[in-house]
PyMOL Python script that loads the backbone (N, CA, C, O; Angstrom):
from pymol import cmd

cmd.read_pdbstr("""\
ATOM      1  N   MET A   1      -5.730  29.412  29.424  1.00  0.00           N
ATOM      2  CA  MET A   1      -5.999  30.793  29.118  1.00  0.00           C
ATOM      3  C   MET A   1      -6.975  30.809  27.953  1.00  0.00           C
ATOM      4  O   MET A   1      -6.819  30.051  26.995  1.00  0.00           O
ATOM      5  N   LYS A   2      -7.959  31.653  28.030  1.00  0.00           N
ATOM      6  CA  LYS A   2      -8.919  31.742  26.939  1.00  0.00           C
ATOM      7  C   LYS A   2      -9.354  33.188  26.755  1.00  0.00           C
ATOM      8  O   LYS A   2      -9.147  34.032  27.627  1.00  0.00           O
ATOM      9  N   ASN A   3      -9.962  33.455  25.600  1.00  0.00           N
ATOM     10  CA  ASN A   3     -10.441  34.791  25.240  1.00  0.00           C
ATOM     11  C   ASN A   3      -9.317  35.824  25.194  1.00  0.00           C
ATOM     12  O   ASN A   3      -9.530  36.982  25.555  1.00  0.00           O
ATOM     13  N   ILE A   4      -8.150  35.431  24.764  1.00  0.00           N
ATOM     14  CA  ILE A   4      -7.004  36.332  24.598  1.00  0.00           C
ATOM     15  C   ILE A   4      -6.967  36.749  23.128  1.00  0.00           C
ATOM     16  O   ILE A   4      -6.988  35.886  22.250  1.00  0.00           O
ATOM     17  N   PRO A   5      -6.913  38.062  22.838  1.00  0.00           N
ATOM     18  CA  PRO A   5      -6.832  38.495  21.442  1.00  0.00           C
ATOM     19  C   PRO A   5      -5.575  37.956  20.762  1.00  0.00           C
ATOM     20  O   PRO A   5      -4.548  37.760  21.411  1.00  0.00           O
ATOM     21  N   LYS A   6      -5.663  37.718  19.455  1.00  0.00           N
ATOM     22  CA  LYS A   6      -4.508  37.231  18.691  1.00  0.00           C
ATOM     23  C   LYS A   6      -3.330  38.174  18.861  1.00  0.00           C
ATOM     24  O   LYS A   6      -3.498  39.391  18.946  1.00  0.00           O
ATOM     25  N   GLY A   7      -2.130  37.594  18.910  1.00  0.00           N
ATOM     26  CA  GLY A   7      -0.923  38.402  19.042  1.00  0.00           C
ATOM     27  C   GLY A   7       0.129  37.669  19.850  1.00  0.00           C
ATOM     28  O   GLY A   7      -0.067  36.531  20.279  1.00  0.00           O
ATOM     29  N   THR A   8       1.251  38.345  20.049  1.00  0.00           N
ATOM     30  CA  THR A   8       2.351  37.795  20.832  1.00  0.00           C
ATOM     31  C   THR A   8       2.438  38.562  22.145  1.00  0.00           C
ATOM     32  O   THR A   8       2.437  39.793  22.155  1.00  0.00           O
ATOM     33  N   TYR A   9       2.515  37.828  23.252  1.00  0.00           N
ATOM     34  CA  TYR A   9       2.535  38.418  24.582  1.00  0.00           C
ATOM     35  C   TYR A   9       3.748  37.902  25.348  1.00  0.00           C
ATOM     36  O   TYR A   9       4.237  36.802  25.087  1.00  0.00           O
ATOM     37  N   THR A  10       4.226  38.701  26.291  1.00  0.00           N
ATOM     38  CA  THR A  10       5.286  38.269  27.188  1.00  0.00           C
ATOM     39  C   THR A  10       4.653  37.904  28.517  1.00  0.00           C
ATOM     40  O   THR A  10       3.983  38.728  29.139  1.00  0.00           O
ATOM     41  N   VAL A  11       4.863  36.671  28.951  1.00  0.00           N
ATOM     42  CA  VAL A  11       4.342  36.182  30.222  1.00  0.00           C
ATOM     43  C   VAL A  11       5.496  36.212  31.221  1.00  0.00           C
ATOM     44  O   VAL A  11       6.579  35.698  30.942  1.00  0.00           O
ATOM     45  N   THR A  12       5.260  36.816  32.387  1.00  0.00           N
ATOM     46  CA  THR A  12       6.252  36.851  33.454  1.00  0.00           C
ATOM     47  C   THR A  12       5.740  36.003  34.605  1.00  0.00           C
ATOM     48  O   THR A  12       4.635  36.217  35.102  1.00  0.00           O
ATOM     49  N   VAL A  13       6.553  35.037  35.025  1.00  0.00           N
ATOM     50  CA  VAL A  13       6.186  34.145  36.123  1.00  0.00           C
ATOM     51  C   VAL A  13       7.148  34.401  37.270  1.00  0.00           C
ATOM     52  O   VAL A  13       8.364  34.302  37.105  1.00  0.00           O
ATOM     53  N   ARG A  14       6.591  34.734  38.449  1.00  0.00           N
ATOM     54  CA  ARG A  14       7.409  34.992  39.637  1.00  0.00           C
ATOM     55  C   ARG A  14       6.885  34.158  40.787  1.00  0.00           C
ATOM     56  O   ARG A  14       5.676  34.022  40.973  1.00  0.00           O
ATOM     57  N   LEU A  15       7.813  33.597  41.562  1.00  0.00           N
ATOM     58  CA  LEU A  15       7.456  32.829  42.744  1.00  0.00           C
ATOM     59  C   LEU A  15       8.605  32.957  43.732  1.00  0.00           C
ATOM     60  O   LEU A  15       9.765  32.751  43.375  1.00  0.00           O
ATOM     61  N   LEU A  16       8.283  33.295  44.962  1.00  0.00           N
ATOM     62  CA  LEU A  16       9.307  33.490  45.981  1.00  0.00           C
ATOM     63  C   LEU A  16      10.186  32.254  46.099  1.00  0.00           C
ATOM     64  O   LEU A  16       9.683  31.136  46.220  1.00  0.00           O
ATOM     65  N   GLY A  17      11.494  32.456  46.063  1.00  0.00           N
ATOM     66  CA  GLY A  17      12.435  31.348  46.159  1.00  0.00           C
ATOM     67  C   GLY A  17      12.834  30.769  44.814  1.00  0.00           C
ATOM     68  O   GLY A  17      13.609  29.815  44.754  1.00  0.00           O
ATOM     69  N   TYR A  18      12.300  31.350  43.711  1.00  0.00           N
ATOM     70  CA  TYR A  18      12.601  30.868  42.362  1.00  0.00           C
ATOM     71  C   TYR A  18      12.983  32.046  41.471  1.00  0.00           C
ATOM     72  O   TYR A  18      12.578  33.180  41.723  1.00  0.00           O
ATOM     73  N   GLN A  19      13.755  31.773  40.438  1.00  0.00           N
ATOM     74  CA  GLN A  19      14.136  32.807  39.483  1.00  0.00           C
ATOM     75  C   GLN A  19      12.922  33.229  38.664  1.00  0.00           C
ATOM     76  O   GLN A  19      12.105  32.396  38.270  1.00  0.00           O
ATOM     77  N   THR A  20      12.813  34.530  38.414  1.00  0.00           N
ATOM     78  CA  THR A  20      11.748  35.045  37.559  1.00  0.00           C
ATOM     79  C   THR A  20      11.992  34.569  36.138  1.00  0.00           C
ATOM     80  O   THR A  20      13.134  34.516  35.683  1.00  0.00           O
ATOM     81  N   LYS A  21      10.931  34.227  35.445  1.00  0.00           N
ATOM     82  CA  LYS A  21      11.050  33.741  34.074  1.00  0.00           C
ATOM     83  C   LYS A  21      10.106  34.523  33.179  1.00  0.00           C
ATOM     84  O   LYS A  21       8.935  34.708  33.508  1.00  0.00           O
ATOM     85  N   LYS A  22      10.625  34.984  32.037  1.00  0.00           N
ATOM     86  CA  LYS A  22       9.820  35.673  31.032  1.00  0.00           C
ATOM     87  C   LYS A  22       9.851  34.862  29.748  1.00  0.00           C
ATOM     88  O   LYS A  22      10.916  34.455  29.285  1.00  0.00           O
ATOM     89  N   GLU A  23       8.676  34.631  29.177  1.00  0.00           N
ATOM     90  CA  GLU A  23       8.580  33.874  27.930  1.00  0.00           C
ATOM     91  C   GLU A  23       7.549  34.530  27.026  1.00  0.00           C
ATOM     92  O   GLU A  23       6.555  35.085  27.492  1.00  0.00           O
ATOM     93  N   LYS A  24       7.801  34.457  25.734  1.00  0.00           N
ATOM     94  CA  LYS A  24       6.852  34.975  24.753  1.00  0.00           C
ATOM     95  C   LYS A  24       5.901  33.857  24.340  1.00  0.00           C
ATOM     96  O   LYS A  24       6.320  32.731  24.072  1.00  0.00           O
ATOM     97  N   ILE A  25       4.616  34.189  24.296  1.00  0.00           N
ATOM     98  CA  ILE A  25       3.589  33.244  23.872  1.00  0.00           C
ATOM     99  C   ILE A  25       2.801  33.890  22.743  1.00  0.00           C
ATOM    100  O   ILE A  25       2.410  35.054  22.829  1.00  0.00           O
ATOM    101  N   GLU A  26       2.573  33.123  21.685  1.00  0.00           N
ATOM    102  CA  GLU A  26       1.813  33.633  20.544  1.00  0.00           C
ATOM    103  C   GLU A  26       0.433  32.973  20.512  1.00  0.00           C
ATOM    104  O   GLU A  26       0.312  31.748  20.524  1.00  0.00           O
ATOM    105  N   PHE A  27      -0.592  33.809  20.472  1.00  0.00           N
ATOM    106  CA  PHE A  27      -1.965  33.330  20.329  1.00  0.00           C
ATOM    107  C   PHE A  27      -2.379  33.550  18.884  1.00  0.00           C
ATOM    108  O   PHE A  27      -2.312  34.669  18.374  1.00  0.00           O
ATOM    109  N   THR A  28      -2.810  32.477  18.222  1.00  0.00           N
ATOM    110  CA  THR A  28      -3.135  32.564  16.800  1.00  0.00           C
ATOM    111  C   THR A  28      -4.604  32.317  16.499  1.00  0.00           C
ATOM    112  O   THR A  28      -5.053  32.573  15.382  1.00  0.00           O
ATOM    113  N   ASN A  29      -5.367  31.820  17.482  1.00  0.00           N
ATOM    114  CA  ASN A  29      -6.789  31.586  17.242  1.00  0.00           C
ATOM    115  C   ASN A  29      -7.550  31.758  18.549  1.00  0.00           C
ATOM    116  O   ASN A  29      -6.970  32.132  19.568  1.00  0.00           O
ATOM    117  N   ASP A  30      -8.841  31.486  18.517  1.00  0.00           N
ATOM    118  CA  ASP A  30      -9.690  31.700  19.687  1.00  0.00           C
ATOM    119  C   ASP A  30      -9.840  30.464  20.565  1.00  0.00           C
ATOM    120  O   ASP A  30     -10.736  30.409  21.407  1.00  0.00           O
ATOM    121  N   SER A  31      -8.978  29.477  20.377  1.00  0.00           N
ATOM    122  CA  SER A  31      -9.084  28.261  21.180  1.00  0.00           C
ATOM    123  C   SER A  31      -8.476  28.492  22.570  1.00  0.00           C
ATOM    124  O   SER A  31      -7.844  29.518  22.823  1.00  0.00           O
ATOM    125  N   ILE A  32      -8.676  27.536  23.447  1.00  0.00           N
ATOM    126  CA  ILE A  32      -8.093  27.596  24.783  1.00  0.00           C
ATOM    127  C   ILE A  32      -6.657  27.091  24.694  1.00  0.00           C
ATOM    128  O   ILE A  32      -6.406  26.015  24.151  1.00  0.00           O
ATOM    129  N   GLU A  33      -5.718  27.865  25.227  1.00  0.00           N
ATOM    130  CA  GLU A  33      -4.303  27.509  25.196  1.00  0.00           C
ATOM    131  C   GLU A  33      -3.850  27.055  26.577  1.00  0.00           C
ATOM    132  O   GLU A  33      -4.228  27.653  27.584  1.00  0.00           O
ATOM    133  N   ASN A  34      -3.053  26.015  26.625  1.00  0.00           N
ATOM    134  CA  ASN A  34      -2.430  25.563  27.865  1.00  0.00           C
ATOM    135  C   ASN A  34      -1.002  26.079  27.896  1.00  0.00           C
ATOM    136  O   ASN A  34      -0.327  26.119  26.867  1.00  0.00           O
ATOM    137  N   TYR A  35      -0.542  26.471  29.073  1.00  0.00           N
ATOM    138  CA  TYR A  35       0.808  26.999  29.238  1.00  0.00           C
ATOM    139  C   TYR A  35       1.462  26.269  30.406  1.00  0.00           C
ATOM    140  O   TYR A  35       0.868  26.134  31.475  1.00  0.00           O
ATOM    141  N   SER A  36       2.668  25.809  30.195  1.00  0.00           N
ATOM    142  CA  SER A  36       3.408  25.118  31.242  1.00  0.00           C
ATOM    143  C   SER A  36       4.851  25.601  31.216  1.00  0.00           C
ATOM    144  O   SER A  36       5.417  25.821  30.145  1.00  0.00           O
ATOM    145  N   THR A  37       5.443  25.764  32.385  1.00  0.00           N
ATOM    146  CA  THR A  37       6.829  26.198  32.459  1.00  0.00           C
ATOM    147  C   THR A  37       7.474  25.610  33.710  1.00  0.00           C
ATOM    148  O   THR A  37       6.781  25.085  34.581  1.00  0.00           O
ATOM    149  N   THR A  38       8.778  25.696  33.797  1.00  0.00           N
ATOM    150  CA  THR A  38       9.528  25.224  34.952  1.00  0.00           C
ATOM    151  C   THR A  38      10.401  26.357  35.465  1.00  0.00           C
ATOM    152  O   THR A  38      11.099  27.009  34.689  1.00  0.00           O
ATOM    153  N   LEU A  39      10.364  26.592  36.764  1.00  0.00           N
ATOM    154  CA  LEU A  39      11.183  27.639  37.369  1.00  0.00           C
ATOM    155  C   LEU A  39      12.386  27.013  38.068  1.00  0.00           C
ATOM    156  O   LEU A  39      12.322  25.893  38.575  1.00  0.00           O
ATOM    157  N   ARG A  40      13.485  27.766  38.082  1.00  0.00           N
ATOM    158  CA  ARG A  40      14.707  27.300  38.754  1.00  0.00           C
ATOM    159  C   ARG A  40      14.761  27.902  40.158  1.00  0.00           C
ATOM    160  O   ARG A  40      14.414  29.066  40.354  1.00  0.00           O
ATOM    161  N   GLU A  41      15.197  27.104  41.127  1.00  0.00           N
ATOM    162  CA  GLU A  41      15.310  27.584  42.495  1.00  0.00           C
ATOM    163  C   GLU A  41      16.333  28.709  42.584  1.00  0.00           C
ATOM    164  O   GLU A  41      17.328  28.716  41.858  1.00  0.00           O
ATOM    165  N   ASP A  42      16.080  29.664  43.484  1.00  0.00           N
ATOM    166  CA  ASP A  42      16.984  30.793  43.692  1.00  0.00           C
ATOM    167  C   ASP A  42      16.934  31.165  45.170  1.00  0.00           C
ATOM    168  O   ASP A  42      16.214  32.083  45.563  1.00  0.00           O
ATOM    169  N   TYR A  43      17.701  30.447  45.981  1.00  0.00           N
ATOM    170  CA  TYR A  43      17.671  30.676  47.421  1.00  0.00           C
ATOM    171  C   TYR A  43      18.196  32.048  47.806  1.00  0.00           C
ATOM    172  O   TYR A  43      17.878  32.540  48.889  1.00  0.00           O
ATOM    173  N   GLY A  44      18.992  32.682  46.951  1.00  0.00           N
ATOM    174  CA  GLY A  44      19.503  34.018  47.237  1.00  0.00           C
ATOM    175  C   GLY A  44      18.406  35.058  47.301  1.00  0.00           C
ATOM    176  O   GLY A  44      18.588  36.110  47.916  1.00  0.00           O
ATOM    177  N   SER A  45      17.270  34.787  46.679  1.00  0.00           N
ATOM    178  CA  SER A  45      16.177  35.756  46.679  1.00  0.00           C
ATOM    179  C   SER A  45      15.391  35.733  47.976  1.00  0.00           C
ATOM    180  O   SER A  45      14.478  36.541  48.147  1.00  0.00           O
ATOM    181  N   LEU A  46      15.719  34.823  48.906  1.00  0.00           N
ATOM    182  CA  LEU A  46      14.984  34.733  50.161  1.00  0.00           C
ATOM    183  C   LEU A  46      15.498  35.691  51.225  1.00  0.00           C
ATOM    184  O   LEU A  46      15.058  35.627  52.373  1.00  0.00           O
ATOM    185  N   VAL A  47      16.421  36.576  50.866  1.00  0.00           N
ATOM    186  CA  VAL A  47      16.954  37.553  51.806  1.00  0.00           C
ATOM    187  C   VAL A  47      15.868  38.544  52.207  1.00  0.00           C
ATOM    188  O   VAL A  47      15.864  39.020  53.342  1.00  0.00           O
ATOM    189  N   GLU A  48      14.964  38.857  51.317  1.00  0.00           N
ATOM    190  CA  GLU A  48      13.934  39.858  51.558  1.00  0.00           C
ATOM    191  C   GLU A  48      12.571  39.248  51.258  1.00  0.00           C
ATOM    192  O   GLU A  48      12.396  38.539  50.267  1.00  0.00           O
ATOM    193  N   VAL A  49      11.611  39.537  52.130  1.00  0.00           N
ATOM    194  CA  VAL A  49      10.238  39.084  51.907  1.00  0.00           C
ATOM    195  C   VAL A  49       9.365  40.318  51.734  1.00  0.00           C
ATOM    196  O   VAL A  49       9.435  41.248  52.538  1.00  0.00           O
ATOM    197  N   VAL A  50       8.551  40.331  50.699  1.00  0.00           N
ATOM    198  CA  VAL A  50       7.669  41.452  50.413  1.00  0.00           C
ATOM    199  C   VAL A  50       6.230  40.982  50.504  1.00  0.00           C
ATOM    200  O   VAL A  50       5.856  39.996  49.869  1.00  0.00           O
ATOM    201  N   PHE A  51       5.418  41.679  51.289  1.00  0.00           N
ATOM    202  CA  PHE A  51       3.996  41.375  51.396  1.00  0.00           C
ATOM    203  C   PHE A  51       3.220  42.394  50.592  1.00  0.00           C
ATOM    204  O   PHE A  51       3.543  43.582  50.616  1.00  0.00           O
ATOM    205  N   SER A  52       2.216  41.952  49.891  1.00  0.00           N
ATOM    206  CA  SER A  52       1.401  42.850  49.079  1.00  0.00           C
ATOM    207  C   SER A  52      -0.068  42.543  49.352  1.00  0.00           C
ATOM    208  O   SER A  52      -0.479  41.382  49.337  1.00  0.00           O
ATOM    209  N   VAL A  53      -0.853  43.580  49.601  1.00  0.00           N
ATOM    210  CA  VAL A  53      -2.278  43.408  49.867  1.00  0.00           C
ATOM    211  C   VAL A  53      -3.052  44.200  48.830  1.00  0.00           C
ATOM    212  O   VAL A  53      -2.763  45.369  48.574  1.00  0.00           O
ATOM    213  N   SER A  54      -4.050  43.538  48.233  1.00  0.00           N
ATOM    214  CA  SER A  54      -4.863  44.248  47.243  1.00  0.00           C
ATOM    215  C   SER A  54      -6.322  44.177  47.605  1.00  0.00           C
ATOM    216  O   SER A  54      -7.163  44.719  46.888  1.00  0.00           O
TER     217      SER A  54
END
""", "prot")
cmd.dss("prot")
cmd.show_as("cartoon", "prot")
cmd.util.cbc("prot")
cmd.orient("prot")
């Protein structure tokens, strides 16, 4: 991620079949930041499939 103004942001990561994860990330300078996370499987969320077109 780059060119993000300084501050604290909440990142939401969603992937079908996995639990949604929200994490706070703080940007303190204008450098490029790397972000890595791990999602937990959630087979119960496969009951419904949602398609989205943009």
